[in-house]
A tleap script that builds the chain and sets N, CA, C and O, in Angstrom:
source leaprc.protein.ff14SB
mol = sequence {
  NMET SER LEU LEU GLU GLU VAL GLN ASP THR
  ARG TYR GLY LEU LEU ASP ASP THR ASP ARG
  VAL MET VAL PHE GLU ASP TYR ASN ARG VAL
  ARG ALA ALA LEU ASP GLU ASP LEU ILE LEU
  HIE LEU ILE ALA GLU GLY TYR VAL GLU ARG
  CYS PRO PRO ARG ASP MET VAL SER CYS LEU
  HIE GLY VAL ILE ARG LYS PRO VAL LEU PRO
  LEU ARG LEU THR LYS THR GLY GLU THR LEU
  MET HIE ARG TRP SER GLY TYR THR PRO LEU
  CTHR
}
set mol.1.N position { 11.503 7.133 -5.629 }
set mol.1.CA position { 10.875 6.710 -4.401 }
set mol.1.C position { 10.643 5.199 -4.477 }
set mol.1.O position { 10.132 4.688 -5.474 }
set mol.2.N position { 11.017 4.510 -3.435 }
set mol.2.CA position { 10.874 3.053 -3.432 }
set mol.2.C position { 9.437 2.654 -3.090 }
set mol.2.O position { 8.648 3.461 -2.599 }
set mol.3.N position { 9.132 1.422 -3.356 }
set mol.3.CA position { 7.796 0.900 -3.083 }
set mol.3.C position { 7.487 0.967 -1.590 }
set mol.3.O position { 6.362 1.287 -1.207 }
set mol.4.N position { 8.469 0.671 -0.747 }
set mol.4.CA position { 8.241 0.727 0.696 }
set mol.4.C position { 7.958 2.154 1.156 }
set mol.4.O position { 7.153 2.361 2.064 }
set mol.5.N position { 8.606 3.133 0.546 }
set mol.5.CA position { 8.328 4.530 0.882 }
set mol.5.C position { 6.916 4.921 0.454 }
set mol.5.O position { 6.244 5.687 1.145 }
set mol.6.N position { 6.471 4.398 -0.676 }
set mol.6.CA position { 5.106 4.671 -1.124 }
set mol.6.C position { 4.090 4.048 -0.183 }
set mol.6.O position { 3.046 4.647 0.076 }
set mol.7.N position { 4.372 2.852 0.339 }
set mol.7.CA position { 3.478 2.224 1.317 }
set mol.7.C position { 3.454 3.074 2.584 }
set mol.7.O position { 2.393 3.283 3.173 }
set mol.8.N position { 4.617 3.564 3.005 }
set mol.8.CA position { 4.681 4.392 4.209 }
set mol.8.C position { 3.886 5.688 4.038 }
set mol.8.O position { 3.317 6.198 5.003 }
set mol.9.N position { 3.846 6.218 2.826 }
set mol.9.CA position { 3.084 7.428 2.534 }
set mol.9.C position { 1.600 7.134 2.311 }
set mol.9.O position { 0.859 8.019 1.883 }
set mol.10.N position { 1.158 5.921 2.590 }
set mol.10.CA position { -0.236 5.477 2.465 }
set mol.10.C position { -0.760 5.680 1.052 }
set mol.10.O position { -1.817 6.282 0.856 }
set mol.11.N position { -0.026 5.183 0.075 }
set mol.11.CA position { -0.466 5.272 -1.318 }
set mol.11.C position { -1.183 4.010 -1.784 }
set mol.11.O position { -1.763 3.998 -2.869 }
set mol.12.N position { -1.151 2.940 -0.974 }
set mol.12.CA position { -1.768 1.663 -1.366 }
set mol.12.C position { -2.835 1.247 -0.360 }
set mol.12.O position { -2.760 1.578 0.824 }
set mol.13.N position { -3.835 0.510 -0.859 }
set mol.13.CA position { -4.878 -0.009 0.001 }
set mol.13.C position { -5.486 -1.256 -0.612 }
set mol.13.O position { -5.227 -1.588 -1.769 }
set mol.14.N position { -6.302 -1.948 0.186 }
set mol.14.CA position { -6.997 -3.148 -0.277 }
set mol.14.C position { -8.473 -2.825 -0.464 }
set mol.14.O position { -9.108 -2.237 0.412 }
set mol.15.N position { -9.004 -3.212 -1.602 }
set mol.15.CA position { -10.386 -2.918 -1.960 }
set mol.15.C position { -11.341 -3.878 -1.265 }
set mol.15.O position { -11.226 -5.092 -1.436 }
set mol.16.N position { -12.255 -3.369 -0.507 }
set mol.16.CA position { -13.386 -4.047 0.166 }
set mol.16.C position { -13.221 -5.550 0.396 }
set mol.16.O position { -14.040 -6.337 -0.079 }
set mol.17.N position { -12.198 -5.949 1.101 }
set mol.17.CA position { -11.961 -7.340 1.515 }
set mol.17.C position { -11.795 -8.318 0.355 }
set mol.17.O position { -11.987 -9.520 0.542 }
set mol.18.N position { -11.445 -7.839 -0.831 }
set mol.18.CA position { -11.226 -8.728 -1.965 }
set mol.18.C position { -9.741 -8.992 -2.178 }
set mol.18.O position { -9.368 -9.773 -3.053 }
set mol.19.N position { -8.888 -8.342 -1.381 }
set mol.19.CA position { -7.427 -8.434 -1.516 }
set mol.19.C position { -6.932 -7.924 -2.865 }
set mol.19.O position { -5.854 -8.318 -3.311 }
set mol.20.N position { -7.688 -7.070 -3.513 }
set mol.20.CA position { -7.208 -6.389 -4.724 }
set mol.20.C position { -6.496 -5.129 -4.277 }
set mol.20.O position { -7.070 -4.299 -3.572 }
set mol.21.N position { -5.250 -4.988 -4.686 }
set mol.21.CA position { -4.440 -3.851 -4.260 }
set mol.21.C position { -4.771 -2.648 -5.135 }
set mol.21.O position { -4.801 -2.750 -6.362 }
set mol.22.N position { -5.016 -1.519 -4.498 }
set mol.22.CA position { -5.372 -0.270 -5.167 }
set mol.22.C position { -4.339 0.806 -4.846 }
set mol.22.O position { -3.686 0.771 -3.804 }
set mol.23.N position { -4.208 1.758 -5.761 }
set mol.23.CA position { -3.364 2.930 -5.562 }
set mol.23.C position { -4.288 4.122 -5.377 }
set mol.23.O position { -5.215 4.324 -6.161 }
set mol.24.N position { -4.033 4.913 -4.337 }
set mol.24.CA position { -4.808 6.139 -4.131 }
set mol.24.C position { -4.327 7.183 -5.122 }
set mol.24.O position { -3.161 7.579 -5.089 }
set mol.25.N position { -5.218 7.637 -6.012 }
set mol.25.CA position { -4.880 8.712 -6.952 }
set mol.25.C position { -5.003 10.058 -6.267 }
set mol.25.O position { -4.175 10.943 -6.484 }
set mol.26.N position { -6.001 10.221 -5.462 }
set mol.26.CA position { -6.152 11.365 -4.576 }
set mol.26.C position { -6.917 10.862 -3.365 }
set mol.26.O position { -7.036 9.651 -3.179 }
set mol.27.N position { -7.429 11.741 -2.551 }
set mol.27.CA position { -8.044 11.295 -1.295 }
set mol.27.C position { -9.251 10.389 -1.493 }
set mol.27.O position { -9.476 9.490 -0.683 }
set mol.28.N position { -10.029 10.597 -2.541 }
set mol.28.CA position { -11.260 9.809 -2.670 }
set mol.28.C position { -11.362 9.036 -3.985 }
set mol.28.O position { -12.469 8.690 -4.397 }
set mol.29.N position { -10.248 8.757 -4.651 }
set mol.29.CA position { -10.280 7.997 -5.907 }
set mol.29.C position { -9.126 6.999 -5.906 }
set mol.29.O position { -8.002 7.330 -5.530 }
set mol.30.N position { -9.428 5.746 -6.342 }
set mol.30.CA position { -8.407 4.698 -6.416 }
set mol.30.C position { -8.436 4.051 -7.795 }
set mol.30.O position { -9.424 4.138 -8.524 }
set mol.31.N position { -7.318 3.394 -8.132 }
set mol.31.CA position { -7.233 2.605 -9.366 }
set mol.31.C position { -6.430 1.348 -9.034 }
set mol.31.O position { -5.744 1.299 -8.013 }
set mol.32.N position { -6.515 0.349 -9.884 }
set mol.32.CA position { -5.796 -0.910 -9.660 }
set mol.32.C position { -4.291 -0.666 -9.711 }
set mol.32.O position { -3.801 0.076 -10.562 }
set mol.33.N position { -3.568 -1.296 -8.795 }
set mol.33.CA position { -2.113 -1.150 -8.731 }
set mol.33.C position { -1.453 -2.077 -9.741 }
set mol.33.O position { -1.837 -3.240 -9.873 }
set mol.34.N position { -0.464 -1.561 -10.448 }
set mol.34.CA position { 0.270 -2.372 -11.426 }
set mol.34.C position { 1.198 -3.377 -10.744 }
set mol.34.O position { 1.479 -4.440 -11.298 }
set mol.35.N position { 1.670 -3.044 -9.552 }
set mol.35.CA position { 2.593 -3.925 -8.834 }
set mol.35.C position { 1.884 -4.674 -7.703 }
set mol.35.O position { 2.414 -4.798 -6.599 }
set mol.36.N position { 0.690 -5.165 -7.992 }
set mol.36.CA position { -0.119 -5.871 -7.005 }
set mol.36.C position { 0.587 -7.111 -6.457 }
set mol.36.O position { 0.537 -7.368 -5.254 }
set mol.37.N position { 1.244 -7.881 -7.328 }
set mol.37.CA position { 1.921 -9.104 -6.887 }
set mol.37.C position { 3.026 -8.802 -5.876 }
set mol.37.O position { 3.200 -9.535 -4.903 }
set mol.38.N position { 3.760 -7.738 -6.107 }
set mol.38.CA position { 4.835 -7.367 -5.188 }
set mol.38.C position { 4.281 -6.933 -3.831 }
set mol.38.O position { 4.828 -7.305 -2.793 }
set mol.39.N position { 3.221 -6.162 -3.831 }
set mol.39.CA position { 2.597 -5.731 -2.572 }
set mol.39.C position { 2.072 -6.945 -1.807 }
set mol.39.O position { 2.272 -7.048 -0.597 }
set mol.40.N position { 1.402 -7.867 -2.506 }
set mol.40.CA position { 0.891 -9.073 -1.844 }
set mol.40.C position { 2.031 -9.924 -1.290 }
set mol.40.O position { 1.882 -10.543 -0.236 }
set mol.41.N position { 3.167 -9.963 -1.986 }
set mol.41.CA position { 4.326 -10.678 -1.473 }
set mol.41.C position { 4.862 -10.012 -0.204 }
set mol.41.O position { 5.214 -10.700 0.754 }
set mol.42.N position { 4.926 -8.687 -0.192 }
set mol.42.CA position { 5.387 -7.973 1.000 }
set mol.42.C position { 4.445 -8.196 2.180 }
set mol.42.O position { 4.891 -8.255 3.326 }
set mol.43.N position { 3.148 -8.322 1.908 }
set mol.43.CA position { 2.186 -8.645 2.969 }
set mol.43.C position { 2.446 -10.052 3.497 }
set mol.43.O position { 2.471 -10.269 4.709 }
set mol.44.N position { 2.641 -11.011 2.586 }
set mol.44.CA position { 2.882 -12.402 2.978 }
set mol.44.C position { 4.175 -12.548 3.780 }
set mol.44.O position { 4.250 -13.383 4.681 }
set mol.45.N position { 5.190 -11.748 3.463 }
set mol.45.CA position { 6.472 -11.826 4.166 }
set mol.45.C position { 6.481 -11.038 5.476 }
set mol.45.O position { 7.445 -11.122 6.238 }
set mol.46.N position { 5.423 -10.275 5.747 }
set mol.46.CA position { 5.318 -9.563 7.010 }
set mol.46.C position { 5.928 -8.168 7.007 }
set mol.46.O position { 6.172 -7.609 8.076 }
set mol.47.N position { 6.182 -7.588 5.830 }
set mol.47.CA position { 6.730 -6.238 5.760 }
set mol.47.C position { 5.632 -5.179 5.680 }
set mol.47.O position { 5.852 -4.026 6.051 }
set mol.48.N position { 4.469 -5.563 5.205 }
set mol.48.CA position { 3.333 -4.660 5.037 }
set mol.48.C position { 2.119 -5.315 5.682 }
set mol.48.O position { 1.957 -6.534 5.632 }
set mol.49.N position { 1.258 -4.483 6.295 }
set mol.49.CA position { 0.040 -5.004 6.917 }
set mol.49.C position { -1.124 -4.059 6.649 }
set mol.49.O position { -0.941 -2.917 6.227 }
set mol.50.N position { -2.309 -4.562 6.901 }
set mol.50.CA position { -3.513 -3.736 6.781 }
set mol.50.C position { -3.581 -2.778 7.961 }
set mol.50.O position { -3.164 -3.117 9.068 }
set mol.51.N position { -4.102 -1.594 7.725 }
set mol.51.CA position { -4.400 -0.675 8.816 }
set mol.51.C position { -5.611 -1.208 9.571 }
set mol.51.O position { -6.322 -2.066 9.048 }
set mol.52.N position { -5.868 -0.724 10.787 }
set mol.52.CA position { -7.066 -1.161 11.515 }
set mol.52.C position { -8.341 -0.783 10.750 }
set mol.52.O position { -8.338 0.179 9.982 }
set mol.53.N position { -9.425 -1.529 10.957 }
set mol.53.CA position { -10.680 -1.258 10.235 }
set mol.53.C position { -11.204 0.167 10.436 }
set mol.53.O position { -11.936 0.668 9.583 }
set mol.54.N position { -10.855 0.819 11.521 }
set mol.54.CA position { -11.338 2.189 11.758 }
set mol.54.C position { -10.748 3.182 10.757 }
set mol.54.O position { -11.268 4.288 10.608 }
set mol.55.N position { -9.658 2.797 10.065 }
set mol.55.CA position { -9.008 3.669 9.083 }
set mol.55.C position { -9.574 3.501 7.674 }
set mol.55.O position { -9.077 4.120 6.733 }
set mol.56.N position { -10.612 2.667 7.516 }
set mol.56.CA position { -11.189 2.424 6.195 }
set mol.56.C position { -11.763 3.721 5.628 }
set mol.56.O position { -12.394 4.502 6.341 }
set mol.57.N position { -11.534 3.934 4.339 }
set mol.57.CA position { -12.056 5.128 3.660 }
set mol.57.C position { -12.942 4.694 2.502 }
set mol.57.O position { -12.786 3.601 1.958 }
set mol.58.N position { -13.861 5.554 2.139 }
set mol.58.CA position { -14.748 5.297 1.018 }
set mol.58.C position { -14.207 6.047 -0.198 }
set mol.58.O position { -14.070 7.270 -0.170 }
set mol.59.N position { -13.901 5.307 -1.266 }
set mol.59.CA position { -13.284 5.906 -2.455 }
set mol.59.C position { -14.038 5.498 -3.709 }
set mol.59.O position { -14.739 4.487 -3.740 }
set mol.60.N position { -13.873 6.313 -4.736 }
set mol.60.CA position { -14.441 5.979 -6.033 }
set mol.60.C position { -13.500 5.052 -6.787 }
set mol.60.O position { -12.321 5.356 -6.971 }
set mol.61.N position { -14.036 3.918 -7.219 }
set mol.61.CA position { -13.314 2.991 -8.084 }
set mol.61.C position { -14.101 2.973 -9.377 }
set mol.61.O position { -15.087 2.247 -9.507 }
set mol.62.N position { -13.662 3.775 -10.332 }
set mol.62.CA position { -14.489 4.033 -11.507 }
set mol.62.C position { -15.564 5.015 -11.102 }
set mol.62.O position { -15.263 6.130 -10.677 }
set mol.63.N position { -16.830 4.607 -11.231 }
set mol.63.CA position { -17.928 5.473 -10.800 }
set mol.63.C position { -18.625 4.934 -9.556 }
set mol.63.O position { -19.593 5.527 -9.078 }
set mol.64.N position { -18.139 3.818 -9.037 }
set mol.64.CA position { -18.756 3.179 -7.874 }
set mol.64.C position { -17.932 3.479 -6.633 }
set mol.64.O position { -16.707 3.355 -6.658 }
set mol.65.N position { -18.585 3.870 -5.551 }
set mol.65.CA position { -17.920 4.142 -4.285 }
set mol.65.C position { -17.794 2.832 -3.499 }
set mol.65.O position { -18.782 2.135 -3.271 }
set mol.66.N position { -16.556 2.510 -3.090 }
set mol.66.CA position { -16.298 1.274 -2.360 }
set mol.66.C position { -15.367 1.561 -1.188 }
set mol.66.O position { -14.608 2.530 -1.222 }
set mol.67.N position { -15.421 0.724 -0.148 }
set mol.67.CA position { -14.502 0.906 0.976 }
set mol.67.C position { -13.103 0.390 0.632 }
set mol.67.O position { -12.952 -0.660 0.008 }
set mol.68.N position { -12.089 1.143 1.050 }
set mol.68.CA position { -10.692 0.776 0.818 }
set mol.68.C position { -9.957 0.857 2.149 }
set mol.68.O position { -10.045 1.862 2.856 }
set mol.69.N position { -9.236 -0.198 2.485 }
set mol.69.CA position { -8.467 -0.250 3.723 }
set mol.69.C position { -7.001 0.028 3.406 }
set mol.69.O position { -6.362 -0.769 2.719 }
set mol.70.N position { -6.457 1.139 3.891 }
set mol.70.CA position { -5.055 1.473 3.600 }
set mol.70.C position { -4.075 0.431 4.146 }
set mol.70.O position { -4.383 -0.309 5.080 }
set mol.71.N position { -2.906 0.396 3.547 }
set mol.71.CA position { -1.817 -0.482 3.991 }
set mol.71.C position { -0.749 0.344 4.679 }
set mol.71.O position { -0.595 1.532 4.395 }
set mol.72.N position { -0.002 -0.293 5.596 }
set mol.72.CA position { 1.086 0.384 6.293 }
set mol.72.C position { 2.240 -0.584 6.492 }
set mol.72.O position { 2.072 -1.800 6.391 }
set mol.73.N position { 3.412 -0.031 6.774 }
set mol.73.CA position { 4.590 -0.855 7.027 }
set mol.73.C position { 4.546 -1.413 8.439 }
set mol.73.O position { 4.058 -0.758 9.361 }
set mol.74.N position { 5.058 -2.624 8.604 }
set mol.74.CA position { 5.273 -3.175 9.928 }
set mol.74.C position { 6.634 -2.677 10.417 }
set mol.74.O position { 7.345 -2.001 9.675 }
set mol.75.N position { 6.997 -3.000 11.641 }
set mol.75.CA position { 8.322 -2.623 12.159 }
set mol.75.C position { 9.423 -3.238 11.306 }
set mol.75.O position { 10.436 -2.592 11.036 }
set mol.76.N position { 9.228 -4.480 10.882 }
set mol.76.CA position { 10.197 -5.146 10.015 }
set mol.76.C position { 10.289 -4.440 8.668 }
set mol.76.O position { 11.380 -4.303 8.114 }
set mol.77.N position { 9.161 -3.995 8.138 }
set mol.77.CA position { 9.140 -3.254 6.878 }
set mol.77.C position { 9.849 -1.921 6.995 }
set mol.77.O position { 10.554 -1.514 6.072 }
set mol.78.N position { 9.673 -1.223 8.129 }
set mol.78.CA position { 10.375 0.041 8.340 }
set mol.78.C position { 11.884 -0.176 8.403 }
set mol.78.O position { 12.653 0.610 7.850 }
set mol.79.N position { 12.305 -1.245 9.077 }
set mol.79.CA position { 13.725 -1.561 9.149 }
set mol.79.C position { 14.290 -1.838 7.766 }
set mol.79.O position { 15.377 -1.365 7.430 }
set mol.80.N position { 13.560 -2.600 6.963 }
set mol.80.CA position { 13.995 -2.903 5.603 }
set mol.80.C position { 14.075 -1.633 4.761 }
set mol.80.O position { 15.019 -1.468 3.988 }
set mol.81.N position { 13.107 -0.738 4.897 }
set mol.81.CA position { 13.109 0.509 4.146 }
set mol.81.C position { 14.320 1.367 4.515 }
set mol.81.O position { 14.976 1.927 3.636 }
set mol.82.N position { 14.614 1.468 5.802 }
set mol.82.CA position { 15.772 2.267 6.233 }
set mol.82.C position { 17.086 1.635 5.755 }
set mol.82.O position { 18.024 2.349 5.400 }
set mol.83.N position { 17.151 0.317 5.746 }
set mol.83.CA position { 18.361 -0.359 5.272 }
set mol.83.C position { 18.544 -0.120 3.774 }
set mol.83.O position { 19.658 0.158 3.329 }
set mol.84.N position { 17.460 -0.224 2.984 }
set mol.84.CA position { 17.557 0.012 1.551 }
set mol.84.C position { 17.880 1.465 1.233 }
set mol.84.O position { 18.600 1.738 0.273 }
set mol.85.N position { 17.362 2.401 2.021 }
set mol.85.CA position { 17.611 3.824 1.729 }
set mol.85.C position { 19.052 4.203 1.993 }
set mol.85.O position { 19.506 5.241 1.512 }
set mol.86.N position { 19.783 3.399 2.736 }
set mol.86.CA position { 21.185 3.682 3.010 }
set mol.86.C position { 22.103 3.316 1.856 }
set mol.86.O position { 23.256 3.748 1.826 }
set mol.87.N position { 21.619 2.534 0.916 }
set mol.87.CA position { 22.452 2.150 -0.236 }
set mol.87.C position { 22.509 3.255 -1.264 }
set mol.87.O position { 21.540 3.991 -1.451 }
set mol.88.N position { 23.640 3.371 -1.929 }
set mol.88.CA position { 23.759 4.364 -3.009 }
set mol.88.C position { 23.315 3.725 -4.312 }
set mol.88.O position { 23.513 2.526 -4.507 }
set mol.89.N position { 22.711 4.508 -5.219 }
set mol.89.CA position { 22.266 3.947 -6.496 }
set mol.89.C position { 23.452 3.480 -7.341 }
set mol.89.O position { 24.555 4.011 -7.207 }
set mol.90.N position { 23.233 2.498 -8.201 }
set mol.90.CA position { 24.287 1.944 -9.049 }
set mol.90.C position { 24.541 2.783 -10.290 }
set mol.90.O position { 25.543 2.561 -10.969 }
set mol.91.N position { 23.691 3.720 -10.610 }
set mol.91.CA position { 23.857 4.506 -11.850 }
set mol.91.C position { 24.916 5.555 -11.737 }
set mol.91.O position { 25.165 6.287 -12.695 }
savepdb mol mol.pdb
quit
C-alpha cells in the first residue's frame, strides 16, 4: 500500500496544531509517524491537506488525550495516487 493510499484511508493526522504527524493505531490511539518529513512535503506540495476542524478527534498519545486533526488527499493528490497505481512494480 502506498503512502497516498494510507492518507486516503485516514491513517495520518496532525497533533493539536503542532504540525507533528501522527499515525492512527486504532480509532482512539496515535503514535509518531516515521515518515513525517514525507507527509509534510506532500502537504507543502499541495497533495495532502488537513481535514476541516469539525473532523478533529480526541486520541491517546501515550497516556495523555490530545486532539488530532486527520489528513486527506486533495484532488491533485488523488490524481497522483491513481497515476502511481497504474504502474506495474519493478520486481
